[in-house]
C-alpha positions as CSV (number, residue, x, y, z in Angstrom):
1,M,87.8,115.6,110.2
2,T,84.8,117.0,110.7
3,A,83.6,120.3,109.9
4,D,83.9,120.8,113.5
5,A,87.8,120.4,113.4
6,P,89.5,123.5,114.6
7,V,91.5,125.2,112.7
8,G,94.9,124.5,115.5
9,D,94.1,120.7,114.3
10,H,96.8,119.1,111.4
11,V,94.6,119.0,108.1
12,P,95.4,117.3,105.0
13,G,97.2,119.7,102.5
14,H,96.5,122.8,105.1
15,A,98.6,125.4,103.1
16,D,100.7,128.3,104.8
17,D,98.7,131.7,104.7
18,G,100.0,133.2,101.4
19,P,99.0,135.5,98.5
20,E,96.7,132.7,96.8
21,Q,94.4,131.8,99.7
22,R,91.2,134.3,99.1
23,M,88.1,134.3,100.5
24,L,84.4,133.6,99.2
25,G,81.6,134.9,101.5
26,P,82.3,134.0,104.9
27,Y,85.2,131.1,103.7
28,R,88.8,131.2,103.5
29,L,89.9,128.7,100.6
30,V,92.7,126.9,102.0
31,Q,93.4,124.3,99.6
32,R,92.3,122.8,96.3
33,L,91.3,119.4,97.3
34,G,89.4,118.1,93.1
35,E,87.5,119.4,90.6
36,G,84.4,117.7,88.5
37,G,82.5,118.7,86.0
38,M,80.4,120.6,88.6
39,G,82.9,122.3,89.6
40,V,86.4,122.8,91.7
41,V,86.4,121.4,95.7
42,H,88.2,123.3,97.8
43,L,89.4,123.0,101.5
44,A,88.0,125.8,103.2
45,L,87.5,127.2,106.7
46,D,85.2,129.8,108.2
47,R,86.5,132.4,110.6
48,H,86.2,130.1,113.7
49,G,89.0,128.2,112.1
50,R,86.5,125.2,111.5
51,A,87.2,123.1,108.2
52,Y,84.7,122.5,105.4
53,A,84.6,121.0,102.0
54,L,83.2,124.2,100.3
55,K,82.5,123.5,96.1
56,V,82.8,126.6,93.7
57,L,80.4,125.9,90.7
58,R,81.0,126.0,87.5
59,A,79.9,129.3,85.3
60,H,77.0,127.3,82.9
61,V,75.5,126.8,86.4
62,A,75.6,130.7,87.8
63,Q,74.8,132.2,84.0
64,D,71.5,129.4,84.2
65,P,68.7,131.0,86.2
66,H,66.8,127.3,86.2
67,A,69.7,125.8,87.4
68,R,70.2,128.1,90.4
69,A,66.2,127.6,90.9
70,R,66.7,123.7,91.0
71,L,70.1,123.9,92.9
72,A,68.4,126.2,95.4
73,R,65.2,123.9,96.0
74,E,67.7,120.4,96.5
75,V,69.7,122.6,99.2
76,A,66.9,123.1,100.7
77,T,66.1,119.4,100.8
78,L,69.1,118.4,101.7
79,S,69.8,120.9,104.2
80,R,67.6,118.2,106.3
81,I,69.7,114.9,106.5
82,D,71.3,114.2,109.8
83,S,73.3,110.8,109.7
84,P,77.0,110.0,110.0
85,R,77.1,108.2,107.2
86,V,76.6,111.5,104.7
87,A,78.2,114.3,104.2
88,P,75.9,117.0,104.5
89,V,75.4,120.0,102.6
90,M,75.9,123.0,105.8
91,D,75.7,126.5,103.5
92,A,75.3,127.4,100.1
93,D,74.7,130.6,98.4
94,V,73.2,130.1,95.2
95,D,72.3,133.7,94.3
96,G,75.7,135.3,94.7
97,E,78.2,136.3,91.4
98,T,80.2,133.4,92.3
99,P,77.4,130.1,93.4
100,Y,78.6,127.8,96.0
101,V,77.6,124.7,98.1
102,V,79.5,123.8,101.7
103,T,79.6,120.4,103.1
104,R,81.3,118.4,105.9
105,F,85.0,117.6,105.4
106,V,85.8,114.4,106.0
107,D,89.6,113.1,106.3
108,G,89.3,110.3,104.8
109,P,90.5,108.0,101.4
110,S,88.1,107.3,98.6
111,L,87.3,103.4,98.6
112,D,88.3,103.1,95.2
113,D,91.9,104.7,96.2
114,F,91.9,102.6,99.0
115,V,91.3,99.4,97.2
116,E,93.5,99.8,94.4
117,E,96.4,100.6,97.3
118,R,95.5,97.5,99.0
119,G,93.1,95.1,97.0
120,P,89.5,94.2,98.5
121,L,88.2,94.0,101.2
122,A,88.3,91.4,103.6
123,P,84.4,90.1,104.5
124,D,84.4,91.9,107.6
125,A,85.5,94.8,106.2
126,L,83.1,94.3,103.6
127,H,79.9,94.4,105.6
128,G,81.1,97.3,106.9
129,V,81.2,99.0,104.3
130,A,78.8,97.8,102.5
131,A,75.8,98.0,105.5
132,G,77.4,101.3,106.4
133,L,76.5,102.5,102.6
134,A,72.4,101.3,102.7
135,E,72.6,103.1,106.2
136,A,73.5,106.4,104.0
137,L,71.3,105.6,101.0
138,D,68.8,105.2,103.8
139,A,69.1,108.5,105.2
140,I,68.9,110.6,102.0
141,H,66.0,108.7,100.4
142,S,63.9,109.4,103.8
143,A,64.5,113.4,102.7
144,G,63.4,112.2,99.5
145,V,66.8,113.1,97.6
146,V,68.1,109.7,95.0
147,H,71.9,110.1,95.1
148,R,72.2,109.0,91.1
149,D,75.9,108.2,90.9
150,V,76.6,106.3,93.7
151,K,80.2,105.0,92.9
152,P,83.8,104.2,95.0
153,G,84.7,107.7,94.0
154,N,82.1,109.3,95.9
155,V,82.6,106.8,99.3
156,L,85.4,108.2,102.0
157,L,86.7,105.8,104.8
158,V,87.0,106.9,107.7
159,D,88.6,104.0,110.0
160,G,86.8,101.2,108.1
161,D,83.6,103.2,108.0
162,P,81.5,104.6,105.3
163,V,80.6,108.3,104.5
164,L,78.8,109.0,100.8
165,I,79.4,112.3,99.2
166,D,78.7,114.8,96.0
167,F,75.2,113.7,96.0
168,G,72.0,115.2,94.9
169,I,73.5,118.7,93.9
170,A,75.4,118.2,90.7
171,H,72.6,116.1,89.4
172,A,69.2,118.1,90.1
173,V,71.1,120.8,88.5
174,D,73.3,119.0,85.3
175,D,70.8,115.8,85.6
176,V,73.4,113.1,84.3
177,R,72.3,112.5,80.7
178,L,73.9,111.0,77.1
179,T,74.8,114.4,75.1
180,S,74.6,115.3,72.0
181,A,77.4,113.8,71.2
182,G,76.7,110.8,73.0
183,L,79.0,111.2,76.2
184,V,78.0,110.2,79.7
185,M,78.1,112.5,82.5
186,G,79.3,110.7,84.9
187,T,81.5,107.2,85.5
188,P,80.2,105.3,83.0
189,G,80.6,101.5,84.6
190,Y,78.6,103.0,88.2
191,L,75.9,104.5,86.3
192,A,72.6,102.8,86.4
193,P,71.4,101.7,83.2
194,E,68.0,104.3,83.5
195,V,70.3,106.8,84.1
196,V,72.0,106.2,81.0
197,S,68.8,105.7,79.1
198,G,67.7,109.1,80.5
199,E,64.4,107.1,82.0
200,D,62.6,108.3,85.5
201,V,65.1,107.4,88.7
202,S,64.4,106.1,92.1
203,P,65.6,104.7,95.2
204,A,66.1,101.8,93.2
205,T,68.9,103.6,91.1
206,D,71.1,103.8,94.1
207,W,71.1,100.6,95.4
208,W,72.0,99.4,91.7
209,G,75.0,101.9,92.7
210,W,75.2,100.5,96.1
211,A,76.0,96.5,94.6
212,A,78.5,98.3,91.7
213,T,80.0,99.5,94.7
214,T,80.1,96.6,96.9
215,A,81.0,94.8,94.1
216,F,84.2,96.7,93.5
217,A,85.1,96.8,97.2
218,A,84.4,93.0,97.8
219,S,86.4,91.8,93.8
220,G,88.7,94.8,93.2
221,T,87.8,95.4,89.5
222,P,84.6,96.9,88.2
223,P,82.0,94.3,87.7
224,F,81.3,95.8,84.2
225,G,84.5,96.1,83.7
226,R,87.0,98.6,81.7
227,G,87.4,99.4,78.5
228,S,85.9,101.7,75.7
229,M,82.5,103.9,76.9
230,N,80.3,102.3,75.0
231,A,81.1,98.4,76.0
232,V,80.7,99.2,79.3
233,L,77.7,100.8,78.9
234,A,76.7,98.0,76.1
235,R,77.5,95.7,79.3
236,V,75.9,97.3,81.9
237,A,72.2,96.9,79.5
238,T,72.5,93.7,79.4
239,G,73.0,93.5,83.0
240,E,75.4,90.6,83.5
241,P,78.6,91.9,85.9
242,D,81.7,90.2,86.4
243,L,81.2,89.2,89.9
244,V,83.5,85.5,89.8
245,A,86.2,87.6,92.3
246,V,83.2,87.9,94.9
247,D,82.4,86.2,98.0
248,P,79.7,83.6,97.2
249,R,78.0,83.6,100.5
250,I,76.9,87.9,98.5
251,E,77.0,87.7,95.2
252,P,73.5,86.8,93.9
253,L,72.5,89.4,96.2
254,L,74.4,91.8,93.9
255,Y,73.4,90.1,90.8
256,A,70.0,90.9,91.8
257,A,70.9,94.1,92.9
258,L,72.4,94.8,89.7
259,S,69.2,93.9,87.2
260,P,68.8,96.3,84.5
261,E,64.8,96.3,85.5
262,P,64.3,98.3,88.6
263,G,61.4,96.2,89.5
264,E,64.0,92.8,90.3
265,R,66.5,94.4,92.6
266,P,66.2,94.7,96.5
267,H,65.0,97.1,98.3
268,Q,66.4,98.8,101.4
269,A,65.1,96.2,104.2
270,E,65.1,93.1,101.8
271,V,69.1,94.4,101.3
272,V,69.6,94.9,105.9
273,R,67.9,91.8,105.9
274,A,70.3,90.1,103.6
275,L,73.4,91.5,105.2
276,E,72.3,90.6,108.5
277,S,72.8,86.9,107.5
278,Y,76.2,87.6,105.3
279,A,77.2,89.2,108.9
280,H,76.3,86.2,110.7
281,G,78.4,84.4,108.2
282,A,75.3,82.9,106.0
283,P,74.5,83.2,102.5
284,A,73.1,86.7,102.0
285,T,69.8,85.5,100.2
286,E,69.1,82.9,102.7
287,A,66.9,86.3,104.5
288,I,65.4,87.3,101.2
289,T,63.3,86.2,97.7
290,V,65.1,87.6,95.2
291,R,63.6,88.7,92.2
292,R,66.2,87.8,89.7
293,V,68.6,84.8,89.7
294,R,71.6,83.7,87.5
295,D,70.6,81.0,85.2
296,S,72.2,77.6,86.3
297,T,74.5,75.1,84.1
298,E,73.4,71.8,84.3
299,A,76.6,69.4,83.2
300,L,76.0,67.2,80.6
301,P,77.1,63.2,80.7
302,A,80.7,62.8,79.3
303,T,80.5,60.1,76.2
304,G,83.4,58.0,75.3
305,T,86.5,59.0,72.3
306,A,85.7,57.3,69.3
307,V,88.9,56.7,66.9
308,L,88.3,57.2,63.5
309,P,89.8,55.2,60.8
310,V,92.7,56.9,59.1
311,G,92.3,56.4,55.3
312,T,93.6,58.3,52.4
313,P,94.1,62.0,52.8
314,A,92.2,63.5,50.0
315,A,93.3,66.5,47.8
316,A,91.5,69.7,50.0
317,P,89.5,71.5,48.2
318,S,89.9,75.2,47.9
319,A,88.3,77.1,50.1
320,P,85.8,79.9,48.8
321,P,86.6,83.4,49.4
322,P,85.8,84.7,52.8
323,A,82.0,86.3,53.4
324,P,82.3,89.5,54.3
325,P,81.0,90.5,58.1
326,S,77.9,91.4,58.6
327,P,77.1,94.6,60.0
328,R,76.0,93.1,63.1
329,A,78.6,90.3,63.4
330,E,80.5,90.2,67.0
331,P,84.7,90.8,66.1
332,P,86.4,87.7,65.8
333,R,87.8,86.1,69.0
334,A,90.5,83.6,69.8
335,E,89.7,80.1,70.1
336,L,90.2,78.6,73.2
337,P,90.3,75.2,73.7
338,P,86.7,73.5,75.1
339,P,86.7,72.5,78.8
340,P,85.6,68.9,79.6
341,P,82.7,68.3,80.8
342,P,82.6,68.2,84.8
343,S,82.0,64.2,86.4
344,G,81.1,65.6,89.3
345,A,82.7,67.7,91.8
346,G,86.1,67.9,92.5
347,Y,86.6,66.9,88.5
348,P,90.5,67.2,87.5
349,G,90.5,67.1,84.2
350,P,93.4,66.6,82.4
351,P,96.9,68.3,83.7
352,H,97.1,71.1,80.5
353,Q,93.1,71.9,81.3
354,R,93.0,72.2,85.4
355,L,92.7,75.7,86.7
356,G,95.3,76.6,89.9
357,E,93.2,77.0,93.0
358,D,93.7,81.0,92.6
359,D,92.4,81.1,89.1
360,D,88.8,82.3,87.9
361,L,86.7,80.9,84.8
362,S,87.5,83.8,83.1
363,G,92.0,83.3,84.0
364,R,92.2,86.0,86.2
365,V,94.0,85.0,89.2
366,V,92.1,86.0,92.8
367,D,93.6,85.7,96.2
368,P,92.5,81.9,97.5
369,R,92.0,83.6,100.9
370,I,88.7,85.7,100.0
371,G,85.8,84.4,101.2
372,M,87.6,81.9,102.7
373,P,85.9,81.4,106.2
374,T,88.1,83.7,109.8
375,R,87.7,80.9,112.6
376,S,87.7,83.4,115.1
377,G,86.5,80.2,117.4
378,T,90.0,79.0,117.3
379,L,91.8,82.2,117.3
380,L,89.5,82.9,120.4
381,A,91.1,80.0,121.9
382,L,94.4,80.8,120.8
383,L,94.0,84.0,122.9
384,A,92.9,82.2,126.2
385,L,96.2,80.2,125.8
386,L,98.0,82.8,125.1
387,A,96.5,84.8,128.4
388,G,97.4,81.4,130.3
389,V,100.9,81.1,129.5
390,T,101.2,85.3,130.1
391,V,99.8,84.5,133.6
392,A,102.4,81.6,134.4
393,A,105.2,83.2,132.6
394,P,104.6,86.6,131.7
395,L,108.3,86.8,129.5
396,V,107.7,83.0,127.5
397,G,104.3,84.6,126.9
398,L,104.9,88.1,125.1
399,L,108.1,85.8,123.3
400,L,105.4,83.4,121.8
401,L,103.2,86.6,120.7
402,G,106.4,87.8,119.0
403,V,107.3,84.4,117.3
404,W,102.9,83.9,116.2
405,M,103.5,87.8,114.9
406,V,106.6,87.2,112.8
407,V,104.8,84.2,111.7
408,A,102.0,85.3,110.4
409,R,103.5,88.5,108.7
410,T,105.6,86.2,106.8
411,S,102.9,84.1,105.9
412,D,100.9,87.1,104.6
413,R,103.7,88.9,102.4
414,S,104.2,85.3,101.3
415,V,100.5,84.4,100.2
416,T,100.1,88.1,99.1
417,S,103.2,88.2,96.8
418,L,102.2,85.3,95.2
419,V,99.1,86.4,94.2
420,M,100.2,89.4,93.0
421,R,102.6,87.4,90.9
422,R,100.4,85.5,89.2
423,H,97.8,88.2,88.8
424,E,101.1,90.4,87.0
425,R,102.6,87.2,85.0
426,G,100.2,84.6,85.1
427,Q,100.6,81.0,86.9
428,R,103.8,79.6,86.2
429,G,105.9,76.8,86.9
430,S,108.5,78.7,88.8
431,D,106.1,80.2,91.6
432,V,106.9,78.1,93.9
433,A,110.5,78.0,93.7
434,V,110.3,81.9,93.4
435,A,108.4,81.8,96.6
436,V,111.0,79.7,98.2
437,V,113.6,82.1,97.4
438,A,111.5,85.4,98.6
439,S,111.1,83.5,102.1
440,P,114.0,84.7,104.3
441,W,113.0,88.7,102.6
442,H,109.6,88.2,103.8
443,L,110.8,86.7,107.4
444,V,113.2,89.9,107.8
445,V,110.0,92.5,106.5
446,G,107.9,90.7,108.9
447,L,110.9,90.8,111.8
448,V,111.2,94.0,111.5
449,G,107.4,95.1,111.1
450,T,106.5,92.8,114.1
451,L,109.2,95.2,116.1
452,I,107.7,97.9,115.2
453,T,104.1,97.8,115.7
454,L,104.7,95.7,119.3
455,V,105.3,98.7,120.9
456,L,101.5,99.8,121.3
457,P,100.5,96.7,122.2
458,L,103.2,96.4,125.1
459,L,102.5,99.8,126.0
460,V,98.6,98.9,126.2
461,G,99.4,95.6,127.7
462,V,101.6,97.3,130.5
463,C,98.5,99.5,131.2
464,A,96.1,97.2,131.3
465,M,98.0,95.3,134.2
466,F,98.2,98.6,136.8
467,A,94.6,99.0,135.8
468,A,93.8,95.9,136.9
469,T,96.2,95.9,140.1
470,L,94.0,98.8,141.2
471,V,90.9,97.8,140.5
472,V,91.5,94.3,142.2
473,G,92.9,95.9,145.1
474,Q,89.7,98.2,145.0
475,G,87.5,95.4,145.1
476,T,88.9,93.3,147.5
477,G,90.0,95.4,149.5
478,R,93.7,94.0,150.4
479,E,97.2,94.9,148.9
480,T,97.8,93.3,145.0
481,S,100.9,92.8,143.4
482,A,101.1,93.8,139.9
483,D,102.1,90.6,138.6
484,G,98.7,88.9,139.9
485,V,96.6,85.8,137.7
486,V,94.0,89.2,137.1
487,P,96.3,91.6,136.4
488,L,98.4,89.6,133.8
489,V,95.8,88.0,132.9
490,A,94.6,91.6,131.2
491,A,98.1,92.4,130.2
492,G,98.0,89.3,127.9
493,V,94.7,89.7,126.4
494,F,94.8,93.8,125.7
495,T,98.5,93.3,124.2
496,A,97.2,90.8,121.6
497,L,93.6,92.2,121.2
498,T,95.7,95.3,120.4
499,A,98.6,94.2,118.1
500,W,95.4,92.4,116.7
501,W,93.4,95.8,115.6
502,G,96.2,98.4,115.8
503,P,98.7,99.8,113.6
504,G,99.8,96.9,111.0
505,G,97.2,94.1,112.4
506,A,95.5,93.7,109.0
507,S,98.4,91.4,108.2
508,L,98.4,89.7,111.4
509,R,94.8,89.1,111.2
510,R,95.1,87.6,107.3
511,G,98.1,85.5,108.2
512,S,96.8,84.4,111.5
513,R,93.9,83.3,110.0
514,S,95.4,81.6,106.9
515,L,97.8,79.8,109.6
516,V,94.8,78.7,111.3
517,R,93.0,77.3,108.6
518,G,96.3,75.6,107.0
519,V,96.6,72.7,110.5
520,T,92.5,72.8,111.6
521,R,91.0,72.0,108.1
522,N,89.3,68.8,109.7
523,P,86.2,70.2,111.7
524,T,86.5,67.0,114.2
525,A,90.6,67.6,113.9
526,R,89.5,71.7,114.8
527,Q,87.2,71.2,117.6
528,V,90.1,68.5,118.7
529,V,92.5,71.7,118.9
530,V,90.3,74.2,120.4
531,I,89.3,72.0,123.1
532,G,92.9,71.3,123.6
533,L,94.1,74.8,123.8
534,L,91.5,75.8,126.4
535,L,92.0,73.2,128.3
536,A,96.0,74.2,128.7
537,A,95.3,78.0,129.7
538,A,93.1,76.3,132.1
539,V,95.3,74.2,133.6
540,L,98.5,77.4,133.4
541,V,96.4,79.2,135.2
542,A,95.7,76.7,137.8
543,L,99.1,75.8,138.1
544,T,99.9,79.5,139.2
545,V,97.4,79.9,141.2
546,S,98.7,76.7,143.3
547,R,102.4,78.3,143.2
548,G,101.4,81.6,144.1
549,E,103.2,84.0,141.7
550,P,104.3,83.3,138.1
551,S,107.7,82.2,136.7
552,W,109.4,85.4,135.2
553,V,112.0,82.9,132.9
554,P,114.7,83.6,131.9
555,L,115.1,86.5,134.2
556,Q,115.5,85.5,137.8
557,E,112.7,87.4,139.5
558,A,110.3,89.9,138.4
559,P,111.3,93.3,136.9
560,S,111.7,96.1,139.6
561,W,108.8,98.2,138.0
562,V,106.5,95.1,138.5
563,D,106.6,94.9,142.3
564,G,104.1,97.9,142.6
565,L,101.6,96.7,145.7
566,V,98.0,98.7,145.5
567,P,97.2,99.3,149.4
568,A,93.8,98.1,150.5
569,P,91.7,101.1,151.2
């Protein structure tokens, strides 16, 4: 919800008028939304009932005249920002007894909450978030502002589009810094190295935060890990993030942007070109020349194993006492068996050293669907076949759509359950057996989900059918029946598209792509399947046109509500 939302609309967290509500300037504080080091954020309503996010700044700002002066300059600068990707400053009072700042209220979950709940973003969604966040940074940099704290918690999602919040003011007043106790004011894993070290910041600082935030959205984990603050900051300073679970097509771009040297990071124009390349299915770095690349590894030739002669065991000499560790020595680590030397692509390795398809080199389990092709062409051919079946036999087309939705949802739930099980417990030999046992439950959930989510697509399909009937009737000047070819094509297409993008569509999309990838692995076979689907759709439409009317099997005739005619004008 934006700041222009009237009071009569639903506002999340809206409380009834009560004694705890109070006025601050012209704003009525309705509900506390959160708090941080700089202040407490409230949902506030102005005298016209419009909703805003109002941050009441803490006492140390009110008592510092220099902080107030800097705050006033920052508010004047930020008020000039006009971008749908930024929650701008709408009002402020920096001179009163209780200083506050008012920004647009954005009704949407934060990126970190969204990813924690639903998992890493798919490539299409990841591109949308990364490109939208880049647009937001371009807008604030054009106004001469550096955010300094770009992180998933400061990115809100509205219908999948990002909106950047909580920028400029907190850092203009309270400069993110190392305190005398060695603590960092901010989230360590998302603070650029120059911010941590107290050096000058620049737009490159925000592109570092952009990369860290995008890496989290792509993998579901902070790029520099979790743990003690000192350990995280040390990894940030070395500039070696963990991007194993990130889509390989965008990983080099993020690695370059997370360089500890600001001059090595890509700038705004390069990021935009790289994202455009990524959106078209190519590696992001095809469009730019990166100034920092990860060191490549060289495969060493495999050598034979020598058999040592068996000798008489000698008494082992007494081991000297262990030397005391040096002050800079690393803590002891668990010893792992060395990996087998690769002999080429697809090296299988011994069974006990083989990595599973869902494992990365760090031993974590990642979703095998991340970074896989979307097979959009094959899916569009399937949509054409569904339209053809709907023209020939509308109820059969609806039944096939429902069956596909159930199978796709069941497939998605099965894969997701397996990935989560391996993530929590590690890969086990019983995983396949557990998946088989759980299949009936996944089928039931898929069936129930389909029955619930198919209501809206059906409604949209029927509306599209009658709308197409009206358009055809007015365009041709003849009486047109609602079960004509064009109205039924419109019904089939709009029903399927609403199911695809409507409520619960994410599971349908993931499952459908998994199914299509499974049966069209070979490029030649895939082309044959696409051509066959398109020909079958064309044949079905042609047969229906020659017959003059569709078949309403299993009914004897069309339902009464389909018999409507649009009279000629």
